[in-house]
Backbone as XML, in Angstrom:
<?xml version="1.0"?>
<chain id="A" units="angstrom">
  <residue number="1" name="MET">
    <atom name="N" x="14.839" y="24.762" z="-1.759"/>
    <atom name="CA" x="14.863" y="23.506" z="-0.781"/>
    <atom name="C" x="14.129" y="22.254" z="-1.401"/>
  </residue>
  <residue number="2" name="PRO">
    <atom name="N" x="14.734" y="20.899" z="-1.356"/>
    <atom name="CA" x="14.289" y="20.050" z="-2.349"/>
    <atom name="C" x="12.701" y="19.442" z="-1.511"/>
  </residue>
  <residue number="3" name="THR">
    <atom name="N" x="11.821" y="19.100" z="-2.624"/>
    <atom name="CA" x="10.724" y="18.551" z="-1.747"/>
    <atom name="C" x="10.772" y="17.139" z="-1.484"/>
  </residue>
  <residue number="4" name="LYS">
    <atom name="N" x="9.898" y="16.911" z="-0.541"/>
    <atom name="CA" x="9.913" y="15.393" z="0.164"/>
    <atom name="C" x="9.262" y="14.448" z="-1.035"/>
  </residue>
  <residue number="5" name="LYS">
    <atom name="N" x="10.043" y="13.392" z="-1.089"/>
    <atom name="CA" x="9.491" y="12.200" z="-2.119"/>
    <atom name="C" x="8.413" y="11.637" z="-1.038"/>
  </residue>
  <residue number="6" name="PRO">
    <atom name="N" x="7.377" y="11.346" z="-1.479"/>
    <atom name="CA" x="6.282" y="10.565" z="-0.990"/>
    <atom name="C" x="6.809" y="8.999" z="-0.728"/>
  </residue>
  <residue number="7" name="LEU">
    <atom name="N" x="6.583" y="8.532" z="0.511"/>
    <atom name="CA" x="6.743" y="7.238" z="0.565"/>
    <atom name="C" x="5.750" y="6.362" z="0.424"/>
  </residue>
  <residue number="8" name="ILE">
    <atom name="N" x="6.360" y="5.242" z="-0.444"/>
    <atom name="CA" x="5.533" y="4.248" z="-0.689"/>
    <atom name="C" x="5.956" y="3.109" z="0.245"/>
  </residue>
  <residue number="9" name="ALA">
    <atom name="N" x="5.159" y="2.193" z="0.966"/>
    <atom name="CA" x="5.550" y="1.014" z="1.925"/>
    <atom name="C" x="4.859" y="-0.088" z="1.081"/>
  </residue>
  <residue number="10" name="ILE">
    <atom name="N" x="5.525" y="-1.160" z="0.662"/>
    <atom name="CA" x="5.043" y="-2.420" z="0.166"/>
    <atom name="C" x="5.232" y="-3.537" z="1.484"/>
  </residue>
  <residue number="11" name="VAL">
    <atom name="N" x="4.063" y="-4.213" z="1.733"/>
    <atom name="CA" x="4.086" y="-5.320" z="2.626"/>
    <atom name="C" x="3.553" y="-6.386" z="1.632"/>
  </residue>
  <residue number="12" name="ASP">
    <atom name="N" x="4.395" y="-7.618" z="1.678"/>
    <atom name="CA" x="4.108" y="-8.632" z="0.839"/>
    <atom name="C" x="5.300" y="-9.763" z="1.325"/>
  </residue>
  <residue number="13" name="ASP">
    <atom name="N" x="4.690" y="-11.015" z="1.470"/>
    <atom name="CA" x="5.505" y="-12.132" z="2.191"/>
    <atom name="C" x="6.215" y="-12.486" z="0.815"/>
  </residue>
  <residue number="14" name="ASP">
    <atom name="N" x="5.988" y="-12.438" z="-0.332"/>
    <atom name="CA" x="6.809" y="-12.999" z="-1.601"/>
    <atom name="C" x="7.830" y="-11.724" z="-1.756"/>
  </residue>
  <residue number="15" name="GLN">
    <atom name="N" x="9.311" y="-12.399" z="-1.357"/>
    <atom name="CA" x="10.369" y="-11.303" z="-1.674"/>
    <atom name="C" x="10.478" y="-11.061" z="-2.750"/>
  </residue>
  <residue number="16" name="SER">
    <atom name="N" x="10.310" y="-11.977" z="-4.072"/>
    <atom name="CA" x="10.461" y="-11.296" z="-5.377"/>
    <atom name="C" x="9.679" y="-10.259" z="-5.958"/>
  </residue>
  <residue number="17" name="MET">
    <atom name="N" x="8.454" y="-10.411" z="-5.390"/>
    <atom name="CA" x="7.409" y="-9.370" z="-5.565"/>
    <atom name="C" x="7.611" y="-7.994" z="-4.785"/>
  </residue>
  <residue number="18" name="ARG">
    <atom name="N" x="8.099" y="-8.298" z="-3.537"/>
    <atom name="CA" x="8.208" y="-7.110" z="-2.806"/>
    <atom name="C" x="9.533" y="-6.363" z="-3.238"/>
  </residue>
  <residue number="19" name="GLU">
    <atom name="N" x="10.406" y="-7.018" z="-3.625"/>
    <atom name="CA" x="11.850" y="-6.384" z="-4.336"/>
    <atom name="C" x="11.515" y="-5.416" z="-5.453"/>
  </residue>
  <residue number="20" name="ALA">
    <atom name="N" x="10.775" y="-6.386" z="-6.436"/>
    <atom name="CA" x="10.346" y="-5.784" z="-7.519"/>
    <atom name="C" x="9.586" y="-4.625" z="-7.460"/>
  </residue>
  <residue number="21" name="THR">
    <atom name="N" x="8.488" y="-4.334" z="-6.589"/>
    <atom name="CA" x="7.615" y="-3.227" z="-6.570"/>
    <atom name="C" x="8.420" y="-2.380" z="-5.821"/>
  </residue>
  <residue number="22" name="ARG">
    <atom name="N" x="9.121" y="-2.467" z="-4.790"/>
    <atom name="CA" x="9.985" y="-1.348" z="-4.322"/>
    <atom name="C" x="11.161" y="-0.973" z="-5.556"/>
  </residue>
  <residue number="23" name="GLY">
    <atom name="N" x="11.751" y="-1.836" z="-6.343"/>
    <atom name="CA" x="12.465" y="-1.150" z="-7.322"/>
    <atom name="C" x="11.627" y="-0.381" z="-8.271"/>
  </residue>
  <residue number="24" name="LEU">
    <atom name="N" x="10.619" y="-0.946" z="-8.586"/>
    <atom name="CA" x="9.588" y="-0.160" z="-9.500"/>
    <atom name="C" x="9.368" y="1.163" z="-9.051"/>
  </residue>
  <residue number="25" name="MET">
    <atom name="N" x="8.931" y="1.250" z="-7.870"/>
    <atom name="CA" x="8.748" y="2.755" z="-6.943"/>
    <atom name="C" x="9.745" y="3.804" z="-7.161"/>
  </residue>
  <residue number="26" name="ARG">
    <atom name="N" x="10.819" y="3.110" z="-6.536"/>
    <atom name="CA" x="12.172" y="4.073" z="-6.539"/>
    <atom name="C" x="12.419" y="4.425" z="-8.097"/>
  </residue>
  <residue number="27" name="SER">
    <atom name="N" x="12.294" y="3.634" z="-9.104"/>
    <atom name="CA" x="12.470" y="4.200" z="-10.505"/>
    <atom name="C" x="11.541" y="5.100" z="-10.764"/>
  </residue>
  <residue number="28" name="LEU">
    <atom name="N" x="10.357" y="5.288" z="-10.310"/>
    <atom name="CA" x="9.598" y="6.052" z="-10.755"/>
    <atom name="C" x="9.771" y="7.236" z="-9.849"/>
  </residue>
  <residue number="29" name="GLY">
    <atom name="N" x="10.686" y="7.628" z="-8.878"/>
    <atom name="CA" x="10.833" y="8.820" z="-8.104"/>
    <atom name="C" x="10.421" y="8.810" z="-6.761"/>
  </residue>
  <residue number="30" name="PHE">
    <atom name="N" x="10.152" y="7.828" z="-6.296"/>
    <atom name="CA" x="9.185" y="7.771" z="-4.888"/>
    <atom name="C" x="10.549" y="7.058" z="-3.994"/>
  </residue>
  <residue number="31" name="ASP">
    <atom name="N" x="10.420" y="7.562" z="-2.693"/>
    <atom name="CA" x="11.042" y="6.744" z="-1.787"/>
    <atom name="C" x="10.165" y="5.336" z="-1.370"/>
  </residue>
  <residue number="32" name="ALA">
    <atom name="N" x="10.563" y="4.490" z="-1.129"/>
    <atom name="CA" x="9.758" y="3.061" z="-0.891"/>
    <atom name="C" x="10.840" y="2.235" z="-0.189"/>
  </residue>
  <residue number="33" name="GLU">
    <atom name="N" x="10.003" y="1.649" z="0.760"/>
    <atom name="CA" x="10.245" y="0.599" z="1.683"/>
    <atom name="C" x="9.791" y="-0.565" z="1.706"/>
  </residue>
  <residue number="34" name="ALA">
    <atom name="N" x="10.154" y="-1.721" z="1.857"/>
    <atom name="CA" x="9.374" y="-3.133" z="1.895"/>
    <atom name="C" x="9.522" y="-3.879" z="3.046"/>
  </residue>
  <residue number="35" name="PHE">
    <atom name="N" x="8.509" y="-4.542" z="3.135"/>
    <atom name="CA" x="8.384" y="-5.111" z="4.746"/>
    <atom name="C" x="7.895" y="-6.798" z="4.311"/>
  </residue>
  <residue number="36" name="SER">
    <atom name="N" x="8.366" y="-7.798" z="4.814"/>
    <atom name="CA" x="7.885" y="-8.955" z="4.475"/>
    <atom name="C" x="6.806" y="-9.511" z="5.555"/>
  </residue>
  <residue number="37" name="SER">
    <atom name="N" x="6.282" y="-8.651" z="6.253"/>
    <atom name="CA" x="4.898" y="-9.145" z="7.026"/>
    <atom name="C" x="4.177" y="-7.626" z="7.565"/>
  </residue>
  <residue number="38" name="ALA">
    <atom name="N" x="3.076" y="-7.735" z="7.901"/>
    <atom name="CA" x="2.406" y="-6.629" z="8.288"/>
    <atom name="C" x="2.985" y="-6.191" z="9.714"/>
  </residue>
  <residue number="39" name="ALA">
    <atom name="N" x="3.085" y="-7.253" z="10.511"/>
    <atom name="CA" x="3.766" y="-6.850" z="11.914"/>
    <atom name="C" x="5.123" y="-5.951" z="11.903"/>
  </residue>
  <residue number="40" name="ASP">
    <atom name="N" x="5.929" y="-6.407" z="10.723"/>
    <atom name="CA" x="7.035" y="-5.624" z="10.477"/>
    <atom name="C" x="6.836" y="-4.259" z="10.439"/>
  </residue>
  <residue number="41" name="PHE">
    <atom name="N" x="5.757" y="-3.882" z="9.305"/>
    <atom name="CA" x="5.378" y="-2.364" z="8.802"/>
    <atom name="C" x="4.598" y="-1.856" z="10.196"/>
  </residue>
  <residue number="42" name="LEU">
    <atom name="N" x="3.782" y="-2.795" z="11.100"/>
    <atom name="CA" x="3.042" y="-1.791" z="12.081"/>
    <atom name="C" x="4.247" y="-1.536" z="13.118"/>
  </residue>
  <residue number="43" name="LYS">
    <atom name="N" x="5.551" y="-2.061" z="13.427"/>
    <atom name="CA" x="6.450" y="-1.827" z="14.282"/>
    <atom name="C" x="7.447" y="-0.861" z="13.502"/>
  </residue>
  <residue number="44" name="SER">
    <atom name="N" x="7.560" y="-0.491" z="12.412"/>
    <atom name="CA" x="8.353" y="0.427" z="11.681"/>
    <atom name="C" x="8.235" y="1.952" z="11.957"/>
  </residue>
  <residue number="45" name="SER">
    <atom name="N" x="9.351" y="2.562" z="12.072"/>
    <atom name="CA" x="9.355" y="3.841" z="12.159"/>
    <atom name="C" x="8.845" y="4.867" z="10.816"/>
  </residue>
  <residue number="46" name="ASP">
    <atom name="N" x="8.586" y="3.931" z="9.990"/>
    <atom name="CA" x="8.082" y="4.544" z="8.399"/>
    <atom name="C" x="6.437" y="4.695" z="8.595"/>
  </residue>
  <residue number="47" name="LEU">
    <atom name="N" x="5.837" y="4.022" z="9.653"/>
    <atom name="CA" x="4.323" y="3.937" z="9.584"/>
    <atom name="C" x="3.748" y="5.275" z="9.534"/>
  </residue>
  <residue number="48" name="HIS">
    <atom name="N" x="4.142" y="6.349" z="10.381"/>
    <atom name="CA" x="3.437" y="7.611" z="10.385"/>
    <atom name="C" x="3.855" y="8.341" z="9.191"/>
  </residue>
  <residue number="49" name="ARG">
    <atom name="N" x="4.969" y="7.770" z="8.447"/>
    <atom name="CA" x="5.375" y="8.966" z="7.333"/>
    <atom name="C" x="4.936" y="8.616" z="5.648"/>
  </residue>
  <residue number="50" name="THR">
    <atom name="N" x="4.162" y="7.334" z="6.080"/>
    <atom name="CA" x="4.063" y="6.409" z="4.846"/>
    <atom name="C" x="2.787" y="7.195" z="3.865"/>
  </residue>
  <residue number="51" name="ASP">
    <atom name="N" x="2.870" y="7.530" z="2.684"/>
    <atom name="CA" x="1.616" y="8.175" z="2.020"/>
    <atom name="C" x="1.193" y="7.161" z="1.561"/>
  </residue>
  <residue number="52" name="CYS">
    <atom name="N" x="1.486" y="5.991" z="1.193"/>
    <atom name="CA" x="0.639" y="5.103" z="0.305"/>
    <atom name="C" x="1.262" y="3.771" z="0.957"/>
  </residue>
  <residue number="53" name="LEU">
    <atom name="N" x="0.259" y="2.662" z="1.063"/>
    <atom name="CA" x="0.773" y="1.515" z="1.294"/>
    <atom name="C" x="0.397" y="0.450" z="0.303"/>
  </residue>
  <residue number="54" name="VAL">
    <atom name="N" x="0.859" y="-0.324" z="-0.269"/>
    <atom name="CA" x="0.846" y="-1.710" z="-1.229"/>
    <atom name="C" x="1.042" y="-2.757" z="-0.417"/>
  </residue>
  <residue number="55" name="THR">
    <atom name="N" x="-0.112" y="-3.435" z="-0.311"/>
    <atom name="CA" x="-0.240" y="-4.622" z="0.459"/>
    <atom name="C" x="-0.791" y="-5.977" z="-0.021"/>
  </residue>
  <residue number="56" name="ASP">
    <atom name="N" x="-0.273" y="-7.168" z="0.120"/>
    <atom name="CA" x="-0.687" y="-8.415" z="-0.534"/>
    <atom name="C" x="-1.727" y="-8.611" z="0.576"/>
  </residue>
  <residue number="57" name="ILE">
    <atom name="N" x="-2.826" y="-9.295" z="0.059"/>
    <atom name="CA" x="-3.933" y="-9.653" z="1.014"/>
    <atom name="C" x="-3.731" y="-11.047" z="1.776"/>
  </residue>
  <residue number="58" name="HIS">
    <atom name="N" x="-3.186" y="-11.788" z="1.026"/>
    <atom name="CA" x="-2.939" y="-13.386" z="1.669"/>
    <atom name="C" x="-1.334" y="-13.203" z="2.219"/>
  </residue>
  <residue number="59" name="MET">
    <atom name="N" x="-1.237" y="-13.490" z="3.316"/>
    <atom name="CA" x="0.193" y="-13.321" z="3.817"/>
    <atom name="C" x="-0.020" y="-14.278" z="4.910"/>
  </residue>
  <residue number="60" name="PRO">
    <atom name="N" x="0.831" y="-14.829" z="5.549"/>
    <atom name="CA" x="0.802" y="-15.680" z="6.677"/>
    <atom name="C" x="0.748" y="-14.718" z="8.014"/>
  </residue>
  <residue number="61" name="GLY">
    <atom name="N" x="0.144" y="-15.018" z="8.710"/>
    <atom name="CA" x="0.108" y="-14.197" z="10.175"/>
    <atom name="C" x="-0.978" y="-12.882" z="10.017"/>
  </residue>
  <residue number="62" name="MET">
    <atom name="N" x="-0.938" y="-12.086" z="9.830"/>
    <atom name="CA" x="-1.711" y="-10.830" z="9.350"/>
    <atom name="C" x="-2.026" y="-10.960" z="8.075"/>
  </residue>
  <residue number="63" name="SER">
    <atom name="N" x="-3.159" y="-10.711" z="7.592"/>
    <atom name="CA" x="-3.396" y="-10.629" z="6.126"/>
    <atom name="C" x="-3.232" y="-9.169" z="5.765"/>
  </residue>
  <residue number="64" name="GLY">
    <atom name="N" x="-3.237" y="-8.725" z="4.698"/>
    <atom name="CA" x="-3.430" y="-7.492" z="4.388"/>
    <atom name="C" x="-4.579" y="-6.725" z="4.614"/>
  </residue>
  <residue number="65" name="LEU">
    <atom name="N" x="-5.824" y="-7.555" z="4.640"/>
    <atom name="CA" x="-7.083" y="-6.868" z="4.817"/>
    <atom name="C" x="-6.929" y="-6.450" z="6.550"/>
  </residue>
  <residue number="66" name="ASP">
    <atom name="N" x="-6.375" y="-7.530" z="7.268"/>
    <atom name="CA" x="-6.415" y="-7.187" z="8.588"/>
    <atom name="C" x="-5.633" y="-6.131" z="9.055"/>
  </residue>
  <residue number="67" name="LEU">
    <atom name="N" x="-4.400" y="-5.968" z="8.183"/>
    <atom name="CA" x="-3.440" y="-4.900" z="8.398"/>
    <atom name="C" x="-3.953" y="-3.441" z="8.078"/>
  </residue>
  <residue number="68" name="HIS">
    <atom name="N" x="-4.925" y="-3.515" z="7.173"/>
    <atom name="CA" x="-5.867" y="-2.587" z="6.765"/>
    <atom name="C" x="-6.766" y="-2.207" z="7.678"/>
  </residue>
  <residue number="69" name="ARG">
    <atom name="N" x="-7.372" y="-3.155" z="8.283"/>
    <atom name="CA" x="-8.227" y="-2.893" z="9.341"/>
    <atom name="C" x="-7.715" y="-2.400" z="10.737"/>
  </residue>
  <residue number="70" name="ARG">
    <atom name="N" x="-6.448" y="-2.969" z="11.068"/>
    <atom name="CA" x="-5.724" y="-2.519" z="12.191"/>
    <atom name="C" x="-5.414" y="-1.075" z="12.090"/>
  </residue>
  <residue number="71" name="LEU">
    <atom name="N" x="-4.774" y="-0.425" z="10.798"/>
    <atom name="CA" x="-4.560" y="0.727" z="10.964"/>
    <atom name="C" x="-5.857" y="1.717" z="10.914"/>
  </residue>
  <residue number="72" name="VAL">
    <atom name="N" x="-6.927" y="1.379" z="10.344"/>
    <atom name="CA" x="-8.001" y="1.991" z="10.472"/>
    <atom name="C" x="-8.704" y="2.083" z="11.980"/>
  </residue>
  <residue number="73" name="ALA">
    <atom name="N" x="-8.075" y="0.893" z="12.855"/>
    <atom name="CA" x="-8.727" y="0.842" z="14.143"/>
    <atom name="C" x="-7.454" y="2.146" z="15.086"/>
  </residue>
  <residue number="74" name="LEU">
    <atom name="N" x="-6.396" y="2.031" z="14.424"/>
    <atom name="CA" x="-5.259" y="2.991" z="15.454"/>
    <atom name="C" x="-5.558" y="4.312" z="14.847"/>
  </residue>
  <residue number="75" name="GLY">
    <atom name="N" x="-6.355" y="4.647" z="13.874"/>
    <atom name="CA" x="-6.482" y="6.236" z="13.372"/>
    <atom name="C" x="-5.638" y="6.555" z="12.386"/>
  </residue>
  <residue number="76" name="GLU">
    <atom name="N" x="-4.999" y="5.485" z="11.538"/>
    <atom name="CA" x="-4.097" y="5.772" z="10.727"/>
    <atom name="C" x="-4.784" y="6.037" z="9.317"/>
  </residue>
  <residue number="77" name="SER">
    <atom name="N" x="-4.637" y="6.854" z="8.665"/>
    <atom name="CA" x="-5.450" y="7.019" z="7.504"/>
    <atom name="C" x="-4.238" y="6.950" z="6.321"/>
  </residue>
  <residue number="78" name="ILE">
    <atom name="N" x="-4.275" y="5.706" z="5.966"/>
    <atom name="CA" x="-3.215" y="5.771" z="4.649"/>
    <atom name="C" x="-3.985" y="5.016" z="3.402"/>
  </residue>
  <residue number="79" name="PRO">
    <atom name="N" x="-3.600" y="5.695" z="2.446"/>
    <atom name="CA" x="-4.597" y="5.410" z="1.249"/>
    <atom name="C" x="-3.561" y="3.707" z="0.913"/>
  </residue>
  <residue number="80" name="THR">
    <atom name="N" x="-4.206" y="3.168" z="0.519"/>
    <atom name="CA" x="-3.756" y="1.505" z="0.634"/>
    <atom name="C" x="-4.495" y="0.813" z="-0.728"/>
  </residue>
  <residue number="81" name="VAL">
    <atom name="N" x="-3.573" y="0.165" z="-1.266"/>
    <atom name="CA" x="-3.557" y="-0.465" z="-2.611"/>
    <atom name="C" x="-3.503" y="-2.183" z="-2.233"/>
  </residue>
  <residue number="82" name="LEU">
    <atom name="N" x="-4.637" y="-3.007" z="-2.372"/>
    <atom name="CA" x="-4.544" y="-4.235" z="-2.126"/>
    <atom name="C" x="-4.307" y="-4.745" z="-3.229"/>
  </residue>
  <residue number="83" name="ILE">
    <atom name="N" x="-3.401" y="-5.945" z="-3.403"/>
    <atom name="CA" x="-2.834" y="-6.901" z="-4.263"/>
    <atom name="C" x="-3.067" y="-8.157" z="-3.873"/>
  </residue>
  <residue number="84" name="THR">
    <atom name="N" x="-3.252" y="-9.141" z="-5.105"/>
    <atom name="CA" x="-3.488" y="-10.546" z="-4.565"/>
    <atom name="C" x="-3.325" y="-11.350" z="-5.798"/>
  </residue>
  <residue number="85" name="ALA">
    <atom name="N" x="-2.595" y="-12.677" z="-5.586"/>
    <atom name="CA" x="-2.769" y="-13.660" z="-6.686"/>
    <atom name="C" x="-3.929" y="-14.496" z="-6.659"/>
  </residue>
  <residue number="86" name="PHE">
    <atom name="N" x="-4.801" y="-14.624" z="-5.634"/>
    <atom name="CA" x="-5.839" y="-15.180" z="-5.451"/>
    <atom name="C" x="-7.265" y="-14.329" z="-5.322"/>
  </residue>
  <residue number="87" name="PRO">
    <atom name="N" x="-7.478" y="-13.633" z="-6.356"/>
    <atom name="CA" x="-8.716" y="-12.546" z="-6.316"/>
    <atom name="C" x="-10.121" y="-13.367" z="-5.859"/>
  </residue>
  <residue number="88" name="ASN">
    <atom name="N" x="-10.702" y="-12.453" z="-4.954"/>
    <atom name="CA" x="-12.027" y="-12.932" z="-4.353"/>
    <atom name="C" x="-12.841" y="-11.721" z="-4.863"/>
  </residue>
  <residue number="89" name="TRP">
    <atom name="N" x="-13.563" y="-12.202" z="-5.704"/>
    <atom name="CA" x="-14.545" y="-11.064" z="-6.116"/>
    <atom name="C" x="-15.709" y="-10.542" z="-5.240"/>
  </residue>
  <residue number="90" name="THR">
    <atom name="N" x="-15.873" y="-10.979" z="-4.066"/>
    <atom name="CA" x="-16.756" y="-10.669" z="-3.246"/>
    <atom name="C" x="-16.195" y="-9.718" z="-2.004"/>
  </residue>
  <residue number="91" name="VAL">
    <atom name="N" x="-14.709" y="-9.697" z="-2.213"/>
    <atom name="CA" x="-13.894" y="-8.543" z="-1.661"/>
    <atom name="C" x="-13.913" y="-7.636" z="-2.786"/>
  </residue>
  <residue number="92" name="HIS">
    <atom name="N" x="-14.324" y="-6.337" z="-2.560"/>
    <atom name="CA" x="-14.401" y="-5.028" z="-3.258"/>
    <atom name="C" x="-13.840" y="-3.962" z="-2.695"/>
  </residue>
  <residue number="93" name="ALA">
    <atom name="N" x="-12.779" y="-3.331" z="-3.363"/>
    <atom name="CA" x="-12.199" y="-2.457" z="-2.704"/>
    <atom name="C" x="-13.070" y="-1.296" z="-2.194"/>
  </residue>
  <residue number="94" name="ARG">
    <atom name="N" x="-14.210" y="-0.756" z="-2.899"/>
    <atom name="CA" x="-15.197" y="0.067" z="-2.367"/>
    <atom name="C" x="-15.787" y="-0.125" z="-1.087"/>
  </residue>
  <residue number="95" name="ASP">
    <atom name="N" x="-16.036" y="-1.197" z="-0.810"/>
    <atom name="CA" x="-16.668" y="-1.611" z="0.190"/>
    <atom name="C" x="-15.703" y="-1.877" z="1.439"/>
  </residue>
  <residue number="96" name="LEU">
    <atom name="N" x="-14.326" y="-1.543" z="1.458"/>
    <atom name="CA" x="-13.592" y="-2.015" z="2.509"/>
    <atom name="C" x="-12.893" y="-0.536" z="3.544"/>
  </residue>
  <residue number="97" name="GLY">
    <atom name="N" x="-13.452" y="0.617" z="2.950"/>
    <atom name="CA" x="-13.585" y="1.984" z="3.378"/>
    <atom name="C" x="-12.748" y="2.754" z="2.555"/>
  </residue>
  <residue number="98" name="ARG">
    <atom name="N" x="-13.047" y="3.936" z="2.861"/>
    <atom name="CA" x="-12.321" y="4.971" z="2.098"/>
    <atom name="C" x="-10.998" y="4.899" z="1.453"/>
  </residue>
  <residue number="99" name="ASP">
    <atom name="N" x="-10.104" y="4.426" z="2.572"/>
    <atom name="CA" x="-8.562" y="4.326" z="2.122"/>
    <atom name="C" x="-8.385" y="3.543" z="1.341"/>
  </residue>
  <residue number="100" name="VAL">
    <atom name="N" x="-8.938" y="2.420" z="0.695"/>
    <atom name="CA" x="-8.623" y="1.473" z="-0.164"/>
    <atom name="C" x="-8.920" y="2.295" z="-1.265"/>
  </residue>
  <residue number="101" name="VAL">
    <atom name="N" x="-8.014" y="2.262" z="-2.160"/>
    <atom name="CA" x="-7.697" y="2.958" z="-3.408"/>
    <atom name="C" x="-7.814" y="2.277" z="-4.458"/>
  </residue>
  <residue number="102" name="GLY">
    <atom name="N" x="-7.242" y="0.848" z="-4.246"/>
    <atom name="CA" x="-7.202" y="0.065" z="-5.532"/>
    <atom name="C" x="-7.351" y="-1.603" z="-4.902"/>
  </residue>
  <residue number="103" name="TYR">
    <atom name="N" x="-7.324" y="-2.450" z="-5.928"/>
    <atom name="CA" x="-7.457" y="-3.810" z="-5.858"/>
    <atom name="C" x="-7.126" y="-4.386" z="-7.064"/>
  </residue>
  <residue number="104" name="LEU">
    <atom name="N" x="-5.632" y="-4.953" z="-7.004"/>
    <atom name="CA" x="-5.078" y="-5.354" z="-8.220"/>
    <atom name="C" x="-4.735" y="-7.045" z="-8.124"/>
  </residue>
  <residue number="105" name="GLU">
    <atom name="N" x="-4.959" y="-7.385" z="-9.175"/>
    <atom name="CA" x="-4.628" y="-8.904" z="-9.509"/>
    <atom name="C" x="-3.346" y="-8.971" z="-9.815"/>
  </residue>
  <residue number="106" name="LYS">
    <atom name="N" x="-2.447" y="-9.773" z="-9.029"/>
    <atom name="CA" x="-1.325" y="-10.122" z="-9.684"/>
    <atom name="C" x="-1.199" y="-11.314" z="-10.850"/>
  </residue>
  <residue number="107" name="PRO">
    <atom name="N" x="-0.582" y="-11.037" z="-11.863"/>
    <atom name="CA" x="0.253" y="-10.128" z="-12.201"/>
    <atom name="C" x="-0.284" y="-8.696" z="-12.701"/>
  </residue>
  <residue number="108" name="PHE">
    <atom name="N" x="-0.074" y="-7.747" z="-12.286"/>
    <atom name="CA" x="-0.623" y="-6.544" z="-12.587"/>
    <atom name="C" x="0.399" y="-5.667" z="-13.287"/>
  </residue>
  <residue number="109" name="SER">
    <atom name="N" x="0.103" y="-4.792" z="-14.183"/>
    <atom name="CA" x="0.739" y="-3.749" z="-15.040"/>
    <atom name="C" x="1.355" y="-2.518" z="-14.089"/>
  </residue>
  <residue number="110" name="GLU">
    <atom name="N" x="2.321" y="-2.237" z="-14.609"/>
    <atom name="CA" x="2.807" y="-1.088" z="-14.127"/>
    <atom name="C" x="1.946" y="0.059" z="-14.011"/>
  </residue>
  <residue number="111" name="GLN">
    <atom name="N" x="1.371" y="0.505" z="-15.466"/>
    <atom name="CA" x="0.564" y="1.497" z="-15.274"/>
    <atom name="C" x="-0.737" y="1.334" z="-14.397"/>
  </residue>
  <residue number="112" name="ASP">
    <atom name="N" x="-1.417" y="0.219" z="-14.008"/>
    <atom name="CA" x="-2.486" y="0.107" z="-13.254"/>
    <atom name="C" x="-1.881" y="0.453" z="-11.931"/>
  </residue>
  <residue number="113" name="LEU">
    <atom name="N" x="-0.712" y="-0.069" z="-11.465"/>
    <atom name="CA" x="-0.024" y="0.268" z="-10.072"/>
    <atom name="C" x="-0.148" y="1.816" z="-9.726"/>
  </residue>
  <residue number="114" name="LEU">
    <atom name="N" x="0.559" y="2.249" z="-10.962"/>
    <atom name="CA" x="1.074" y="3.772" z="-11.021"/>
    <atom name="C" x="-0.150" y="4.261" z="-10.924"/>
  </residue>
  <residue number="115" name="LYS">
    <atom name="N" x="-1.350" y="4.522" z="-11.741"/>
    <atom name="CA" x="-2.652" y="5.027" z="-11.508"/>
    <atom name="C" x="-3.320" y="4.812" z="-10.074"/>
  </residue>
  <residue number="116" name="CYS">
    <atom name="N" x="-2.693" y="3.854" z="-9.447"/>
    <atom name="CA" x="-3.383" y="3.684" z="-8.007"/>
    <atom name="C" x="-2.765" y="4.525" z="-6.977"/>
  </residue>
  <residue number="117" name="ILE">
    <atom name="N" x="-1.464" y="4.204" z="-7.229"/>
    <atom name="CA" x="-0.555" y="5.339" z="-6.463"/>
    <atom name="C" x="-0.763" y="6.603" z="-6.705"/>
  </residue>
  <residue number="118" name="GLN">
    <atom name="N" x="-0.963" y="7.010" z="-8.009"/>
    <atom name="CA" x="-1.362" y="8.666" z="-8.051"/>
    <atom name="C" x="-2.644" y="8.787" z="-7.457"/>
  </residue>
  <residue number="119" name="SER">
    <atom name="N" x="-3.779" y="7.970" z="-7.450"/>
    <atom name="CA" x="-4.884" y="8.329" z="-6.811"/>
    <atom name="C" x="-4.800" y="8.162" z="-5.208"/>
  </residue>
  <residue number="120" name="ALA">
    <atom name="N" x="-3.672" y="7.624" z="-4.588"/>
    <atom name="CA" x="-3.411" y="7.547" z="-3.400"/>
    <atom name="C" x="-2.850" y="8.662" z="-2.831"/>
  </residue>
  <residue number="121" name="LEU">
    <atom name="N" x="-2.159" y="9.300" z="-3.711"/>
    <atom name="CA" x="-1.185" y="10.550" z="-3.259"/>
    <atom name="C" x="-1.963" y="11.516" z="-3.474"/>
  </residue>
  <residue number="122" name="ALA">
    <atom name="N" x="-2.896" y="11.618" z="-4.406"/>
    <atom name="CA" x="-4.146" y="12.600" z="-4.384"/>
    <atom name="C" x="-4.968" y="12.689" z="-3.162"/>
  </residue>
  <residue number="123" name="ARG">
    <atom name="N" x="-5.452" y="11.539" z="-3.048"/>
    <atom name="CA" x="-6.456" y="11.357" z="-1.768"/>
    <atom name="C" x="-5.488" y="12.036" z="-0.357"/>
  </residue>
  <residue number="124" name="ARG">
    <atom name="N" x="-4.232" y="11.459" z="-0.305"/>
    <atom name="CA" x="-3.180" y="11.733" z="0.896"/>
    <atom name="C" x="-3.181" y="13.573" z="0.870"/>
  </residue>
  <residue number="125" name="SER">
    <atom name="N" x="-3.029" y="14.064" z="-0.440"/>
    <atom name="CA" x="-2.974" y="15.548" z="-0.173"/>
    <atom name="C" x="-3.996" y="16.164" z="0.284"/>
  </residue>
  <residue number="126" name="ASP">
    <atom name="N" x="-5.277" y="15.712" z="-0.360"/>
    <atom name="CA" x="-6.559" y="16.266" z="-0.220"/>
    <atom name="C" x="-6.818" y="16.215" z="1.059"/>
  </residue>
  <residue number="127" name="GLY">
    <atom name="N" x="-6.668" y="15.167" z="1.977"/>
    <atom name="CA" x="-6.787" y="14.514" z="3.283"/>
    <atom name="C" x="-5.923" y="15.646" z="4.371"/>
  </residue>
  <residue number="128" name="LYS">
    <atom name="N" x="-4.510" y="16.023" z="3.889"/>
    <atom name="CA" x="-3.901" y="16.866" z="4.373"/>
    <atom name="C" x="-4.192" y="18.338" z="4.438"/>
  </residue>
  <residue number="129" name="SER">
    <atom name="N" x="-5.106" y="18.651" z="3.961"/>
    <atom name="CA" x="-5.558" y="20.117" z="3.387"/>
    <atom name="C" x="-6.868" y="20.105" z="4.629"/>
  </residue>
  <residue number="130" name="ASP">
    <atom name="N" x="-7.455" y="19.257" z="5.130"/>
    <atom name="CA" x="-8.440" y="19.243" z="5.831"/>
    <atom name="C" x="-8.213" y="20.107" z="7.279"/>
  </residue>
</chain>
């Protein structure tokens, strides 16, 4: 029986970044879906099956940080990688909650993103065994 590929959701208002990240995830063997806004992701049927969320921090409407906080409030524990072109070193991933597994500055390397994704998936599989 085929194993289920992990689903990586990418939320970024920058279309080129969103599509490039989705393409990279698919080339690495993951299922990947891309959303142009946090609101679109929250309305998606993919929300409950997402294994890792990669979200831009600075977006119009709901920011990536607000999206993360909304997911926590909804009881959705999705390991999250925060990405930004405008780093704010007063925002530290460790201080944002246990579900934040990475904080990457654009442009980031494929290896750095993959390390964060692997950490997220390891955390996700650990959480499912509780």
